[in-house]
N, CA, C and O atoms as a DFTB+ gen file, in Angstrom:
420 C
 N C O
     1  1      43.675      -7.461      17.080
     2  2      43.767      -8.000      16.027
     3  2      44.084      -9.142      16.352
     4  3      45.019      -9.488      17.073
     5  1      43.026     -10.003      15.636
     6  2      42.652     -11.625      15.841
     7  2      43.944     -12.269      14.126
     8  3      44.201     -11.897      12.981
     9  1      44.291     -13.278      15.007
    10  2      45.173     -14.575      13.260
    11  2      43.740     -14.514      12.520
    12  3      44.143     -14.041      11.458
    13  1      42.065     -14.693      12.298
    14  2      41.239     -14.070      11.338
    15  2      42.282     -13.172      10.517
    16  3      43.130     -13.607       9.739
    17  1      42.126     -12.279      10.737
    18  2      41.740     -10.311      10.174
    19  2      43.237     -11.327       8.784
    20  3      44.200     -12.093       8.794
    21  1      42.346     -10.505       7.859
    22  2      42.689     -10.266       6.220
    23  2      43.862      -9.166       5.822
    24  3      43.705      -8.002       6.193
    25  1      45.030      -9.536       5.072
    26  2      44.656      -8.126       4.460
    27  2      43.450      -8.252       2.987
    28  3      42.982      -8.904       2.054
    29  1      43.515      -6.663       4.011
    30  2      41.885      -5.699       2.178
    31  2      43.274      -4.925       1.721
    32  3      44.470      -5.147       1.910
    33  1      42.409      -3.758       0.921
    34  2      42.886      -2.608       0.546
    35  2      41.441      -1.715       1.038
    36  3      40.327      -2.086       0.668
    37  1      41.610      -0.706       1.770
    38  2      40.467       0.514       1.776
    39  2      40.934       1.403       0.809
    40  3      41.973       1.225       0.173
    41  1      40.001       2.592       0.655
    42  2      39.781       2.981      -0.055
    43  2      39.409       4.523       0.453
    44  3      38.244       4.780       0.759
    45  1      40.267       5.359       0.517
    46  2      39.722       6.962       1.734
    47  2      40.407       7.769       0.434
    48  3      41.352       7.364      -0.244
    49  1      39.891       8.643       0.323
    50  2      39.756      10.045      -0.655
    51  2      40.011       9.255      -1.646
    52  3      38.833       8.950      -1.833
    53  1      40.593       8.640      -2.476
    54  2      40.588       8.292      -3.502
    55  2      42.211       7.509      -3.709
    56  3      42.775       7.269      -4.777
    57  1      42.832       7.148      -1.934
    58  2      44.016       6.736      -2.449
    59  2      43.674       4.753      -1.364
    60  3      42.889       4.316      -0.522
    61  1      44.868       4.248      -2.178
    62  2      44.122       2.743      -1.288
    63  2      45.164       2.340      -0.652
    64  3      46.383       2.418      -0.806
    65  1      44.285       1.791       0.267
    66  2      45.746       1.215       1.519
    67  2      46.314      -0.327       1.888
    68  3      45.441      -1.097       2.290
    69  1      46.940      -0.571       1.846
    70  2      46.499      -2.347       2.470
    71  2      46.855      -2.516       4.092
    72  3      47.951      -2.549       4.651
    73  1      45.421      -2.617       4.659
    74  2      45.742      -3.144       5.577
    75  2      44.968      -4.922       6.287
    76  3      44.897      -5.847       5.479
    77  1      44.447      -5.171       7.847
    78  2      44.645      -5.676       8.699
    79  2      42.403      -5.707       8.368
    80  3      41.574      -4.930       8.844
    81  1      42.222      -6.647       7.630
    82  2      40.066      -6.525       7.629
    83  2      39.888      -7.308       8.547
    84  3      40.255      -8.473       8.390
    85  1      38.866      -6.628      10.588
    86  2      38.349      -7.539      10.704
    87  2      37.296      -8.429       9.937
    88  3      36.553      -7.891       9.116
    89  1      37.247      -9.310      10.101
    90  2      35.346     -10.168       9.652
    91  2      34.950      -8.831      10.233
    92  3      34.941      -7.853       9.485
    93  1      34.518      -8.671      11.899
    94  2      33.652      -7.024      11.845
    95  2      33.563      -7.358      11.198
    96  3      32.664      -8.192      11.086
    97  1      34.736      -6.927       9.684
    98  2      34.375      -4.712       8.530
    99  2      33.576      -5.632       8.107
   100  3      32.357      -5.462       8.081
   101  1      34.406      -7.185       7.556
   102  2      33.584      -8.046       6.149
   103  2      33.056      -7.959       5.909
   104  3      32.779      -7.599       4.765
   105  1      31.599      -8.514       7.806
   106  2      30.376      -8.741       7.385
   107  2      29.140      -7.709       7.895
   108  3      27.971      -7.872       8.242
   109  1      30.104      -6.489       7.738
   110  2      29.037      -5.064       7.723
   111  2      27.653      -4.973       7.085
   112  3      27.629      -5.729       6.113
   113  1      27.188      -4.719       7.154
   114  2      25.870      -4.713       6.266
   115  2      26.231      -2.548       5.237
   116  3      26.373      -1.386       5.617
   117  1      26.205      -3.129       4.239
   118  2      27.057      -1.673       3.304
   119  2      25.641      -1.240       3.468
   120  3      24.604      -1.818       3.796
   121  1      26.194       0.897       2.869
   122  2      25.973       1.551       2.804
   123  2      25.031       1.423       1.926
   124  3      25.096       0.880       0.824
   125  1      23.658       2.220       2.714
   126  2      22.886       2.215       1.763
   127  2      22.060       3.851       1.089
   128  3      20.985       3.857       1.688
   129  1      22.087       4.751       0.447
   130  2      21.353       6.323       0.220
   131  2      20.458       5.416       1.027
   132  3      20.245       4.205       1.093
   133  1      19.856       6.944       1.841
   134  2      18.600       6.615       1.752
   135  2      17.079       7.148       1.137
   136  3      17.097       8.371       0.997
   137  1      16.071       6.666       0.828
   138  2      15.283       6.614       0.113
   139  2      14.412       8.480       0.369
   140  3      14.143       9.009       1.448
   141  1      14.245       8.890      -0.650
   142  2      13.883      10.485      -0.579
   143  2      12.152      10.503      -0.130
   144  3      11.405      11.313       0.418
   145  1      12.042       9.350      -0.611
   146  2      10.289       9.089      -1.249
   147  2       9.990       9.044       0.351
   148  3       8.951       9.492       0.834
   149  1      10.912       8.517       1.020
   150  2      10.030       8.513       3.051
   151  2      10.767       9.602       3.445
   152  3      11.860       9.941       2.989
   153  1      10.016      10.229       4.459
   154  2      10.673      10.832       5.271
   155  2      10.382      10.789       6.320
   156  3       9.241      10.798       6.781
   157  1      11.791      10.712       7.091
   158  2      11.605      11.061       9.153
   159  2      12.143      11.530       9.867
   160  3      13.128      12.260       9.755
   161  1      11.548      11.168      10.814
   162  2      12.156      12.288      11.515
   163  2      13.616      12.871      12.622
   164  3      13.944      12.128      13.547
   165  1      14.337      14.130      12.417
   166  2      15.481      13.300      12.459
   167  2      16.077      14.064      13.813
   168  3      17.173      14.462      14.207
   169  1      14.213      14.020      14.463
   170  2      15.303      14.473      16.554
   171  2      13.663      14.306      16.815
   172  3      12.661      14.566      16.149
   173  1      13.838      13.912      17.727
   174  2      12.469      13.125      18.749
   175  2      11.409      14.060      18.773
   176  3      11.828      15.170      18.444
   177  1      10.880      14.055      18.886
   178  2       9.447      15.451      19.056
   179  2       8.465      15.348      19.748
   180  3       8.316      14.644      20.747
   181  1       7.391      16.388      19.011
   182  2       5.939      15.756      19.054
   183  2       5.987      16.626      17.413
   184  3       6.759      17.493      17.004
   185  1       4.622      15.839      16.655
   186  2       3.765      15.911      15.397
   187  2       2.589      17.702      15.703
   188  3       1.385      17.711      15.962
   189  1       3.232      18.568      15.591
   190  2       3.035      20.191      16.410
   191  2       1.309      20.538      15.114
   192  3       0.223      21.078      15.322
   193  1       1.973      19.840      13.813
   194  2       0.717      20.425      12.698
   195  2       1.357      18.911      11.196
   196  3       2.322      18.265      10.789
   197  1       0.029      19.153      11.020
   198  2       0.570      18.241       8.747
   199  2      -0.342      19.318       8.235
   200  3      -1.372      19.943       8.485
   201  1       1.144      19.095       6.924
   202  2       0.368      20.197       6.100
   203  2       0.022      19.461       4.526
   204  3      -0.169      19.921       3.401
   205  1       0.051      18.320       5.012
   206  2      -0.630      17.641       3.253
   207  2      -0.777      16.600       3.856
   208  3      -0.532      16.272       5.016
   209  1      -1.360      15.884       2.672
   210  2      -2.644      14.724       2.860
   211  2      -2.579      13.660       1.872
   212  3      -2.552      14.044       0.703
   213  1      -2.552      12.620       2.047
   214  2      -3.171      11.080       0.732
   215  2      -3.642      11.609      -0.369
   216  3      -4.721      12.111      -0.684
   217  1      -2.435      11.369      -1.013
   218  2      -3.880      11.624      -2.618
   219  2      -2.879      13.091      -2.966
   220  3      -3.030      13.337      -4.163
   221  1      -1.997      14.042      -2.363
   222  2      -1.922      15.592      -2.525
   223  2      -0.886      15.497      -2.666
   224  3       0.063      15.402      -1.888
   225  1      -1.035      15.525      -4.230
   226  2       0.543      16.408      -5.128
   227  2       1.045      17.757      -3.850
   228  3       0.309      18.275      -3.010
   229  1       2.587      18.046      -4.119
   230  2       3.771      17.986      -3.385
   231  2       5.007      17.805      -4.728
   232  3       5.225      16.946      -5.584
   233  1       5.763      19.412      -4.261
   234  2       6.643      20.076      -4.666
   235  2       8.285      20.535      -4.000
   236  3       8.554      21.454      -3.227
   237  1       9.139      19.578      -4.595
   238  2      10.677      20.289      -3.644
   239  2      10.022      21.990      -2.985
   240  3       9.285      22.939      -3.254
   241  1      10.937      21.442      -1.992
   242  2      10.815      22.372      -1.115
   243  2       9.606      22.783      -0.376
   244  3       9.770      23.477       0.627
   245  1       8.026      22.342      -0.854
   246  2       6.574      22.502      -0.053
   247  2       6.992      22.275       1.518
   248  3       7.902      21.468       1.709
   249  1       6.577      22.730       2.326
   250  2       6.349      22.126       3.968
   251  2       4.825      21.310       4.189
   252  3       3.616      21.529       4.126
   253  1       5.757      20.270       4.478
   254  2       5.600      18.325       5.102
   255  2       4.651      18.993       6.028
   256  3       3.499      19.327       5.747
   257  1       5.102      19.111       6.871
   258  2       4.005      19.516       9.108
   259  2       5.637      20.076       9.699
   260  3       6.758      19.753       9.306
   261  1       5.256      20.928      10.672
   262  2       5.354      21.043      11.914
   263  2       6.251      19.523      13.137
   264  3       5.597      18.697      13.774
   265  1       7.614      19.598      13.108
   266  2       8.351      18.408      14.586
   267  2       8.149      19.582      15.798
   268  3       8.455      20.714      15.422
   269  1       7.827      19.503      16.752
   270  2       8.141      20.556      18.268
   271  2       8.802      20.093      18.768
   272  3       8.226      19.305      19.518
   273  1      10.550      20.012      18.951
   274  2      11.157      19.163      19.197
   275  2      12.092      20.224      20.292
   276  3      12.722      21.203      19.893
   277  1      12.031      19.881      21.395
   278  2      13.070      20.887      22.797
   279  2      12.500      23.025      21.765
   280  3      13.100      23.942      21.204
   281  1      11.375      22.746      22.067
   282  2      10.777      24.097      22.285
   283  2      10.598      25.254      20.896
   284  3      10.445      26.416      20.522
   285  1      10.739      24.062      20.605
   286  2      10.944      24.921      18.764
   287  2      10.399      23.899      17.347
   288  3      10.420      22.672      17.250
   289  1      10.070      24.622      16.652
   290  2       9.257      24.508      15.550
   291  2       9.464      24.286      14.057
   292  3       9.386      25.090      13.128
   293  1       9.763      22.919      14.070
   294  2      10.277      22.376      12.534
   295  2      10.401      22.105      12.128
   296  3      10.531      20.888      12.257
   297  1      10.653      22.914      10.486
   298  2       9.399      22.479       8.903
   299  2      10.014      21.290       8.711
   300  3      11.218      21.032       8.735
   301  1       8.521      20.167       8.403
   302  2       9.624      19.633       7.473
   303  2       9.565      19.747       6.563
   304  3       8.370      20.007       6.424
   305  1      10.406      19.783       4.716
   306  2      10.003      20.427       3.593
   307  2      10.394      18.885       2.874
   308  3      11.169      18.076       3.384
   309  1       9.647      18.690       1.546
   310  2       9.896      18.267       0.939
   311  2      11.034      17.247      -0.287
   312  3      10.546      17.963      -1.160
   313  1      11.425      16.874      -0.600
   314  2      12.236      16.577      -1.259
   315  2      12.784      16.994      -2.578
   316  3      13.800      17.579      -2.953
   317  1      11.732      16.475      -3.145
   318  2      11.440      16.077      -4.167
   319  2       9.517      15.839      -4.299
   320  3       8.517      15.578      -3.629
   321  1      10.188      16.293      -6.259
   322  2       8.362      15.847      -6.273
   323  2       7.834      14.765      -6.433
   324  3       8.368      13.721      -6.807
   325  1       6.097      15.075      -5.992
   326  2       5.408      13.881      -6.092
   327  2       3.991      13.406      -5.615
   328  3       3.276      14.385      -5.403
   329  1       3.583      12.635      -5.463
   330  2       2.347      13.002      -4.573
   331  2       1.931      12.036      -3.580
   332  3       1.677      10.948      -4.097
   333  1       1.758      12.076      -2.166
   334  2       1.686      12.449      -0.906
   335  2       0.651      10.492      -1.065
   336  3      -0.559      10.266      -1.100
   337  1       1.940       9.446      -1.121
   338  2       1.095       8.487      -0.838
   339  2       0.325       8.301       0.833
   340  3      -0.905       8.285       0.797
   341  1       0.858       8.191       1.989
   342  2       0.413       7.888       3.412
   343  2       0.894       8.645       4.331
   344  3       2.073       8.859       4.614
   345  1      -0.226       9.119       4.873
   346  2       0.917       9.836       6.556
   347  2       0.645       8.508       7.504
   348  3      -0.331       7.835       7.836
   349  1       2.330       8.522       7.794
   350  2       2.504       7.749       9.704
   351  2       2.155       8.234      11.067
   352  3       2.535       7.714      12.116
   353  1       1.445       9.213      10.957
   354  2       1.096       9.967      12.295
   355  2       0.140      10.378      12.378
   356  3      -0.747      10.206      11.542
   357  1      -0.022      11.406      13.970
   358  2      -1.017      11.967      13.060
   359  2      -0.712      13.437      14.620
   360  3      -0.286      13.322      15.770
   361  1      -1.143      14.499      13.902
   362  2      -1.018      15.735      15.167
   363  2      -0.919      15.616      16.417
   364  3      -1.947      15.768      17.077
   365  1       0.180      15.351      17.009
   366  2       0.077      15.656      18.521
   367  2       0.002      14.122      19.048
   368  3      -0.507      13.585      20.031
   369  1       1.013      13.515      17.540
   370  2       1.713      12.351      18.208
   371  2       3.740      11.890      18.417
   372  3       4.424      12.096      17.415
   373  1       4.248      11.489      19.316
   374  2       5.869      11.887      20.001
   375  2       5.898      10.669      18.771
   376  3       5.125       9.781      18.411
   377  1       6.849      11.018      18.473
   378  2       8.057      10.334      17.829
   379  2       9.354      10.539      18.096
   380  3       9.950      11.447      18.677
   381  1       9.698       9.532      17.567
   382  2      11.337       9.565      18.100
   383  2      12.835       9.475      16.951
   384  3      12.712      10.571      16.404
   385  1      13.577       9.100      16.576
   386  2      14.678       9.616      15.662
   387  2      14.442       8.400      14.704
   388  3      14.126       7.333      15.230
   389  1      14.577       8.474      13.258
   390  2      14.380       7.771      12.405
   391  2      12.925       7.373      12.443
   392  3      12.694       6.640      11.481
   393  1      11.803       7.586      13.224
   394  2       9.859       7.166      12.966
   395  2       9.853       7.701      11.455
   396  3      10.587       8.649      11.175
   397  1       9.232       7.253      10.704
   398  2       8.547       7.376       9.404
   399  2       6.791       8.403       9.759
   400  3       5.613       8.451      10.110
   401  1       8.141       9.068       9.228
   402  2       6.461      10.125       8.315
   403  2       5.058      10.225       7.817
   404  3       3.853      10.324       8.046
   405  1       6.132      10.122       6.907
   406  2       5.201      10.472       6.109
   407  2       5.690       9.993       4.167
   408  3       6.619      10.751       3.890
   409  1       5.432       9.247       3.147
   410  2       5.699       8.306       2.040
   411  2       5.281       9.144       0.606
   412  3       4.152       9.523       0.293
   413  1       6.189       9.263       0.058
   414  2       5.368       9.622      -1.361
   415  2       5.229       8.478      -1.427
   416  3       5.274       7.548      -0.622
   417  1       4.965       8.639      -2.970
   418  2       4.785       7.900      -4.313
   419  2       6.280       7.814      -5.218
   420  3       6.306       7.255      -6.314
């Protein structure tokens, strides 16, 4: 720890602890929850099938597409009710983890 570290409080499981806080910690990017309207690939793979299209109404639990990864077919399900705004990939595309696959309105 450097001399530039400041004392601060950390909240861990509803308990406050006073400790030295580094500048790196103070300047970190704050946590933002994932946007449920943007469907990302959770694993690298190949788009095996797309079961929806732009403008189509979808409901929570509906199958949106199938991602083939490590010889397994992973069905991507819709997390919320909505309408498909755009599809950023096409059948046969290879995608890495975190790639935007589909966006809902």
